[in-house]
DSSP file (Angstrom, degrees, kcal/mol; ACC not computed):
  #  RESIDUE AA STRUCTURE BP1 BP2  ACC     N-H-->O    O-->H-N    N-H-->O    O-->H-N    TCO  KAPPA ALPHA  PHI   PSI    X-CA   Y-CA   Z-CA
    1    1 A X              0   0    0      0, 0.0     2,-0.1     0, 0.0     3,-0.1   0.000 360.0 360.0 360.0 136.4  112.5   96.0   83.0
    2    2 A X        -     0   0    0      1,-0.1     2,-0.3     0, 0.0     3,-0.0  -0.353 360.0 -97.1 -76.3 156.4  108.7   95.5   83.8
    3    3 A X        -     0   0    0      1,-0.1    -1,-0.1    -2,-0.1     0, 0.0  -0.576  46.3-104.6 -70.8 130.7  107.5   94.1   87.1
    4    4 A X        -     0   0    0     -2,-0.3    -1,-0.1     1,-0.2     0, 0.0  -0.320  35.9-175.5 -58.9 135.7  106.7   90.3   86.7
    5    5 A X        +     0   0    0     -3,-0.0    -1,-0.2     4,-0.0     2,-0.1   0.651  47.7 104.5-107.6 -21.4  103.0   89.8   86.6
    6    6 A X  S >  S-     0   0    0      1,-0.2     3,-1.5     2,-0.1     4,-0.2  -0.386  73.1-131.4 -65.5 137.0  102.7   86.0   86.6
    7    7 A X  G >  S+     0   0    0      1,-0.3     3,-1.8     2,-0.2     4,-0.2   0.652  97.0  79.6 -66.7 -13.0  101.6   84.8   90.0
    8    8 A X  G >  S+     0   0    0      1,-0.3     3,-1.7     2,-0.2    -1,-0.3   0.826  83.4  64.8 -61.4 -28.8  104.4   82.2   90.1
    9    9 A X  G <  S+     0   0    0     -3,-1.5    -1,-0.3     1,-0.3    -2,-0.2   0.661  95.5  58.6 -69.6 -13.1  106.7   84.9   91.1
   10   10 A X  G <  S+     0   0    0     -3,-1.8    -1,-0.3    -4,-0.2    -2,-0.2   0.455  81.1 111.4 -93.8  -2.7  104.7   85.3   94.4
   11   11 A X  S <  S-     0   0    0     -3,-1.7     2,-0.6    -4,-0.2    79,-0.1  -0.455  72.4-122.9 -69.1 145.1  105.3   81.7   95.4
   12   12 A X    >   -     0   0    0     74,-0.1     3,-1.9     1,-0.1    -1,-0.1  -0.813  10.9-152.6 -91.4 118.8  107.5   81.2   98.4
   13   13 A X  G >  S+     0   0    0     -2,-0.6     3,-1.6     1,-0.3     4,-0.3   0.722  90.8  72.4 -66.6 -19.3  110.5   79.1   97.5
   14   14 A X  G 3  S+     0   0    0      1,-0.3     3,-0.4     2,-0.1    -1,-0.3   0.763  98.6  50.0 -62.0 -21.0  110.7   77.9  101.2
   15   15 A X  G <  S+     0   0    0     -3,-1.9    -1,-0.3     1,-0.2     6,-0.2   0.274  78.6  99.6-102.5  12.6  107.6   75.9  100.5
   16   16 A X    <   +     0   0    0     -3,-1.6     2,-0.3     4,-0.1    -1,-0.2   0.788  64.7  83.6 -71.3 -25.2  108.8   74.2   97.2
   17   17 A X  S  > S-     0   0    0     -3,-0.4     4,-2.6    -4,-0.3     5,-0.2  -0.636  82.1-134.8 -78.8 132.7  109.7   70.9   99.1
   18   18 A X  H  > S+     0   0    0     -2,-0.3     4,-2.3     1,-0.2     5,-0.2   0.837 103.0  50.0 -59.4 -34.9  106.6   68.7   99.5
   19   19 A X  H  > S+     0   0    0      2,-0.2     4,-2.7     1,-0.2    -1,-0.2   0.924 112.2  47.4 -71.2 -42.3  107.3   67.9  103.2
   20   20 A X  H  > S+     0   0    0      2,-0.2     4,-2.4     1,-0.2     5,-0.2   0.922 112.4  49.6 -64.4 -41.3  107.8   71.6  104.1
   21   21 A X  H  X S+     0   0    0     -4,-2.6     4,-2.2    -6,-0.2    -2,-0.2   0.940 115.2  44.5 -58.0 -48.4  104.6   72.4  102.2
   22   22 A X  H  X S+     0   0    0     -4,-2.3     4,-2.3    -5,-0.2    -2,-0.2   0.874 111.7  53.2 -64.7 -38.6  102.7   69.7  104.1
   23   23 A X  H  X S+     0   0    0     -4,-2.7     4,-2.2     2,-0.2    -1,-0.2   0.912 111.4  43.6 -65.9 -44.2  104.2   70.6  107.3
   24   24 A X  H  X S+     0   0    0     -4,-2.4     4,-1.9     2,-0.2    -2,-0.2   0.887 112.0  55.1 -69.2 -36.5  103.2   74.3  107.1
   25   25 A X  H  < S+     0   0    0     -4,-2.2     4,-0.4    -5,-0.2    -2,-0.2   0.925 109.7  47.1 -59.2 -46.3   99.7   73.2  105.8
   26   26 A X  H >< S+     0   0    0     -4,-2.3     3,-1.1     1,-0.2     4,-0.2   0.920 113.7  46.2 -59.6 -48.5   99.3   71.0  108.9
   27   27 A X  H >< S+     0   0    0     -4,-2.2     3,-1.1     1,-0.2    52,-0.4   0.745 100.1  69.3 -70.4 -24.2  100.4   73.7  111.3
   28   28 A X  T 3< S+     0   0    0     -4,-1.9    -1,-0.2     1,-0.2    -2,-0.2   0.667  98.7  51.3 -68.8 -15.0   98.2   76.4  109.6
   29   29 A X  T <  S+     0   0    0     -3,-1.1     2,-0.3    -4,-0.4    -1,-0.2   0.471 111.6  46.1-101.1  -3.9   95.1   74.7  110.9
   30   30 A X  S <  S-     0   0    0     -3,-1.1    49,-0.3    -4,-0.2     3,-0.1  -0.887  76.0-123.5-135.0 163.9   96.1   74.5  114.5
   31   31 A X  S    S-     0   0    0      1,-0.3     2,-0.3    -2,-0.3    48,-0.2   0.886  92.6 -23.8 -73.3 -38.1   97.7   76.6  117.3
   32   32 A X        -     0   0    0     46,-0.1     2,-0.3    -3,-0.1    -1,-0.3  -0.974  58.3-150.5-164.5 165.4  100.5   74.1  117.8
   33   33 A X  E     -A   77   0A   0     44,-2.3    44,-3.1    -2,-0.3     2,-0.2  -0.997  24.4-114.5-146.9 141.3  101.3   70.5  117.3
   34   34 A X  E  >  -A   76   0A   0     -2,-0.3     4,-2.4    42,-0.2     3,-0.5  -0.522  31.8-119.3 -74.3 140.8  103.6   68.0  119.1
   35   35 A X  H  > S+     0   0    0     40,-2.9     4,-3.0     1,-0.2     5,-0.2   0.885 111.8  51.5 -46.3 -52.5  106.6   66.8  116.9
   36   36 A X  H  > S+     0   0    0      1,-0.2     4,-2.0     2,-0.2    -1,-0.2   0.860 109.7  48.6 -62.7 -36.1  105.4   63.1  117.1
   37   37 A X  H  > S+     0   0    0     -3,-0.5     4,-2.4     2,-0.2    -1,-0.2   0.907 113.4  47.6 -69.2 -41.4  101.9   63.8  116.0
   38   38 A X  H  X S+     0   0    0     -4,-2.4     4,-2.6     2,-0.2    -2,-0.2   0.920 110.7  51.8 -64.6 -40.9  103.1   65.9  113.1
   39   39 A X  H  X>S+     0   0    0     -4,-3.0     5,-1.7    -5,-0.2     4,-0.9   0.917 112.3  45.7 -59.2 -42.7  105.6   63.2  112.1
   40   40 A X  H  <5S+     0   0    0     -4,-2.0     3,-0.3    -5,-0.2    -1,-0.2   0.904 112.5  50.6 -69.0 -40.3  102.8   60.6  112.1
   41   41 A X  H  <5S+     0   0    0     -4,-2.4    -2,-0.2     1,-0.2    -1,-0.2   0.881 116.2  41.0 -64.9 -38.1  100.4   62.8  110.2
   42   42 A X  H  <5S-     0   0    0     -4,-2.6    -1,-0.2    -5,-0.2    -2,-0.2   0.569 103.9-132.4 -85.7  -8.9  103.0   63.5  107.5
   43   43 A X  T  <5 +     0   0    0     -4,-0.9     2,-0.3    -3,-0.3    -3,-0.2   0.935  60.0 128.0  55.4  52.5  104.2   59.9  107.4
   44   44 A X      < -     0   0    0     -5,-1.7    -1,-0.2    -6,-0.1    -2,-0.1  -0.852  61.1 -98.0-129.3 166.7  107.9   60.8  107.6
   45   45 A X     >  -     0   0    0     -2,-0.3     4,-2.5     1,-0.1     5,-0.2  -0.367  35.6-109.2 -79.6 163.0  110.8   59.8  109.7
   46   46 A X  H  > S+     0   0    0      1,-0.2     4,-2.9     2,-0.2     5,-0.2   0.916 119.2  51.8 -57.1 -41.7  112.1   61.8  112.7
   47   47 A X  H  > S+     0   0    0      2,-0.2     4,-2.3     1,-0.2    -1,-0.2   0.902 109.8  47.5 -66.8 -40.6  115.2   62.8  110.7
   48   48 A X  H  > S+     0   0    0      2,-0.2     4,-2.1     1,-0.2     5,-0.2   0.935 115.0  46.2 -64.1 -44.3  113.3   64.0  107.7
   49   49 A X  H  X S+     0   0    0     -4,-2.5     4,-2.6     1,-0.2    -2,-0.2   0.925 111.9  51.0 -63.3 -44.5  110.9   66.0  109.8
   50   50 A X  H  X S+     0   0    0     -4,-2.9     4,-2.5    -5,-0.2    -1,-0.2   0.927 110.4  49.2 -58.8 -44.4  113.7   67.5  111.9
   51   51 A X  H  X S+     0   0    0     -4,-2.3     4,-1.8     1,-0.2    -1,-0.2   0.917 113.7  45.5 -62.0 -43.7  115.7   68.6  108.8
   52   52 A X  H  X S+     0   0    0     -4,-2.1     4,-2.3     2,-0.2    -1,-0.2   0.869 110.8  53.4 -69.9 -36.5  112.6   70.2  107.3
   53   53 A X  H  X S+     0   0    0     -4,-2.6     4,-2.5    -5,-0.2     5,-0.2   0.926 107.1  52.4 -62.2 -44.1  111.7   71.9  110.6
   54   54 A X  H  X S+     0   0    0     -4,-2.5     4,-2.0     2,-0.2    -2,-0.2   0.892 109.3  49.5 -59.2 -39.5  115.2   73.4  110.7
   55   55 A X  H  X S+     0   0    0     -4,-1.8     4,-1.7     1,-0.2    -1,-0.2   0.922 112.9  46.4 -63.1 -45.2  114.9   74.8  107.2
   56   56 A X  H  <>S+     0   0    0     -4,-2.3     5,-2.4     1,-0.2     6,-0.9   0.834 111.2  51.9 -74.8 -30.1  111.5   76.4  108.1
   57   57 A X  H ><5S+     0   0    0     -4,-2.5     3,-1.0     4,-0.2    -1,-0.2   0.906 109.8  49.7 -66.9 -41.4  112.9   77.8  111.4
   58   58 A X  H 3<5S+     0   0    0     -4,-2.0    -2,-0.2     1,-0.3    -1,-0.2   0.839 110.8  49.9 -68.2 -31.3  115.8   79.4  109.5
   59   59 A X  T 3<5S-     0   0    0     -4,-1.7    -1,-0.3    -5,-0.1    -2,-0.2   0.499 117.8-113.7 -86.0  -3.2  113.3   80.9  107.0
   60   60 A X  T < 5S+     0   0    0     -3,-1.0    23,-0.4    -4,-0.4    -3,-0.2   0.597  86.8 110.9  86.3  10.8  111.2   82.3  109.8
   61   61 A X  S   <S+     0   0    0     -5,-2.4    19,-3.0    -6,-0.2     2,-0.3   0.892  71.4  41.9 -81.7 -42.3  108.1   80.1  109.2
   62   62 A X  E     -B   79   0A   0     -6,-0.9     2,-0.5    17,-0.3    17,-0.2  -0.823  57.0-157.6-119.2 143.3  108.2   77.8  112.3
   63   63 A X  E     -B   78   0A   0     15,-3.3    15,-1.8    -2,-0.3     2,-0.5  -0.983  12.8-158.8-117.8 126.5  108.8   78.2  116.0
   64   64 A X  E     -B   77   0A   0     -2,-0.5     2,-0.5    13,-0.2    13,-0.2  -0.902   2.7-164.7-103.5 130.8  109.9   75.1  117.9
   65   65 A X  E     -B   76   0A   0     11,-3.2    11,-2.8    -2,-0.5     2,-0.4  -0.964   7.7-157.3-116.1 121.1  109.4   75.0  121.7
   66   66 A X  E     +B   75   0A   0     -2,-0.5     2,-0.2     9,-0.2     9,-0.2  -0.806  29.1 132.9-102.8 137.8  111.2   72.3  123.6
   67   67 A X  E     -B   74   0A   0      7,-2.3     7,-3.1    -2,-0.4     2,-0.4  -0.823  44.4 -96.6-157.3-165.0  110.1   71.1  127.0
   68   68 A X  E     -B   73   0A   0      5,-0.3     2,-0.5    -2,-0.2     5,-0.2  -0.972   6.9-159.2-133.1 147.0  109.5   68.1  129.1
   69   69 A X  E >  S-B   72   0A   0      3,-2.8     3,-2.0    -2,-0.4     2,-0.5  -0.970  84.7 -44.6-117.8 107.0  106.4   66.0  130.0
   70   70 A X  T 3  S-     0   0    0     -2,-0.5    -2,-0.0     1,-0.3     0, 0.0  -0.596 123.4 -28.9  62.9-122.2  107.7   64.2  133.1
   71   71 A X  T 3  S+     0   0    0     -2,-0.5     2,-0.4    -3,-0.1    -1,-0.3   0.374 119.2  98.0-103.4   1.0  111.1   63.1  132.1
   72   72 A X  E <  S- B   0  69A   0     -3,-2.0    -3,-2.8     1,-0.0     2,-0.2  -0.737  74.9-122.7 -93.6 135.3  110.4   62.8  128.4
   73   73 A X  E     - B   0  68A   0     -2,-0.4     2,-0.4    -5,-0.2    -5,-0.3  -0.477  27.4-167.5 -73.3 146.0  111.4   65.6  126.1
   74   74 A X  E     - B   0  67A   0     -7,-3.1    -7,-2.3    -2,-0.2     2,-0.5  -0.985  10.0-160.0-139.5 127.3  108.7   67.1  124.0
   75   75 A X  E     - B   0  66A   0     -2,-0.4   -40,-2.9    -9,-0.2     2,-0.4  -0.918   9.2-165.9-106.4 127.4  108.9   69.5  121.0
   76   76 A X  E     -AB  34  65A   0    -11,-2.8   -11,-3.2    -2,-0.5     2,-0.4  -0.938   6.8-156.8-114.1 134.5  105.9   71.5  120.1
   77   77 A X  E     +AB  33  64A   0    -44,-3.1   -44,-2.3    -2,-0.4     2,-0.3  -0.851  16.6 165.1-114.8 144.2  105.8   73.3  116.7
   78   78 A X  E     - B   0  63A   0    -15,-1.8   -15,-3.3    -2,-0.4     2,-0.3  -0.984  37.2-104.6-149.5 158.0  103.8   76.3  115.6
   79   79 A X  E     - B   0  62A   0    -52,-0.4   -17,-0.3   -49,-0.3   -18,-0.1  -0.612  34.0-126.6 -78.3 142.2  103.7   78.8  112.7
   80   80 A X     >  -     0   0    0    -19,-3.0     4,-2.4    -2,-0.3     5,-0.2  -0.397  29.3-106.8 -74.5 165.7  105.1   82.3  113.4
   81   81 A X  H  > S+     0   0    0      1,-0.2     4,-2.0     2,-0.2     5,-0.1   0.916 125.5  49.5 -62.9 -40.8  102.8   85.2  112.5
   82   82 A X  H  > S+     0   0    0      1,-0.2     4,-2.6     2,-0.2    -1,-0.2   0.890 108.6  53.1 -61.6 -40.8  105.0   85.8  109.5
   83   83 A X  H  > S+     0   0    0    -23,-0.4     4,-2.3   -22,-0.2    -2,-0.2   0.888 108.7  49.0 -62.8 -39.5  104.9   82.2  108.6
   84   84 A X  H  X S+     0   0    0     -4,-2.4     4,-2.1     2,-0.2    -1,-0.2   0.904 111.9  49.2 -67.1 -40.9  101.1   82.2  108.6
   85   85 A X  H  X S+     0   0    0     -4,-2.0     4,-1.9     2,-0.2    -2,-0.2   0.906 112.2  47.2 -64.1 -43.8  101.0   85.3  106.4
   86   86 A X  H  X S+     0   0    0     -4,-2.6     4,-2.6     2,-0.2    -2,-0.2   0.866 110.1  54.3 -68.0 -35.6  103.5   83.9  103.9
   87   87 A X  H  X S+     0   0    0     -4,-2.3     4,-2.5    -5,-0.2    -2,-0.2   0.933 108.8  47.5 -58.4 -46.9  101.5   80.6  103.8
   88   88 A X  H  X S+     0   0    0     -4,-2.1     4,-2.2     2,-0.2    -2,-0.2   0.877 111.9  49.9 -64.3 -39.7   98.4   82.5  103.0
   89   89 A X  H  X S+     0   0    0     -4,-1.9     4,-2.2     2,-0.2    -1,-0.2   0.903 110.0  51.8 -65.3 -40.3  100.2   84.5  100.3
   90   90 A X  H  X S+     0   0    0     -4,-2.6     4,-2.2     2,-0.2    -2,-0.2   0.947 110.1  47.8 -62.8 -47.7  101.6   81.3   98.8
   91   91 A X  H  X S+     0   0    0     -4,-2.5     4,-2.5     1,-0.2    -1,-0.2   0.894 110.3  52.5 -59.7 -41.2   98.1   79.7   98.7
   92   92 A X  H  X S+     0   0    0     -4,-2.2     4,-2.4     1,-0.2    -1,-0.2   0.898 108.5  50.2 -60.1 -40.8   96.7   82.8   97.0
   93   93 A X  H  X S+     0   0    0     -4,-2.2     4,-2.0     2,-0.2    -2,-0.2   0.897 110.4  50.3 -63.4 -41.7   99.5   82.7   94.4
   94   94 A X  H  X S+     0   0    0     -4,-2.2     4,-2.4     2,-0.2    -2,-0.2   0.911 109.4  50.8 -59.5 -45.6   98.6   79.0   93.8
   95   95 A X  H  X S+     0   0    0     -4,-2.5     4,-2.2     1,-0.2    -2,-0.2   0.921 109.9  50.3 -61.7 -44.0   94.9   79.8   93.4
   96   96 A X  H  < S+     0   0    0     -4,-2.4    -1,-0.2     1,-0.2    -2,-0.2   0.880 110.8  49.3 -65.8 -36.6   95.7   82.6   90.9
   97   97 A X  H  < S+     0   0    0     -4,-2.0    -1,-0.2     1,-0.2    -2,-0.2   0.916 115.3  43.8 -62.9 -44.4   97.9   80.2   88.9
   98   98 A X  H  < S+     0   0    0     -4,-2.4    -2,-0.2    -5,-0.1    -1,-0.2   0.745  94.7  90.4 -79.9 -22.3   95.2   77.5   88.8
   99   99 A X  S  < S-     0   0    0     -4,-2.2     2,-0.1    -5,-0.2     3,-0.1  -0.442  88.1-105.9 -73.2 146.2   92.3   79.8   88.0
  100  100 A X        -     0   0    0     -2,-0.1     2,-0.1     1,-0.1    -1,-0.1  -0.470  39.6-104.4 -69.7 144.4   91.6   80.3   84.3
  101  101 A X              0   0    0     -2,-0.1    -1,-0.1     1,-0.1    -4,-0.0  -0.429 360.0 360.0 -69.1 140.5   92.6   83.7   82.9
  102  102 A X              0   0    0     -2,-0.1    -1,-0.1    -3,-0.1    -2,-0.0   0.393 360.0 360.0-102.5 360.0   89.7   86.1   82.4
């Protein structure tokens, strides 16, 4: 069997969900982001964001750091090095799909 050549085979299935895609896109442009800020930027509920973060943590994309500011809990999120590499590969595959064939 020949090796698949279509760029869709290079897409990362972890990013197929629109919220996960948007979450990784937001984190790819910053060093880290506080949960509440990310929730507000993506316009999702706490529960939706939590579920998608858990999926991305399990897939190795995202690292969540829990701490406190005063007595209030704060979760900060960032992409892992592998997550950033996979994000860039995913975007490159999308570009190759969208570009006209030469």
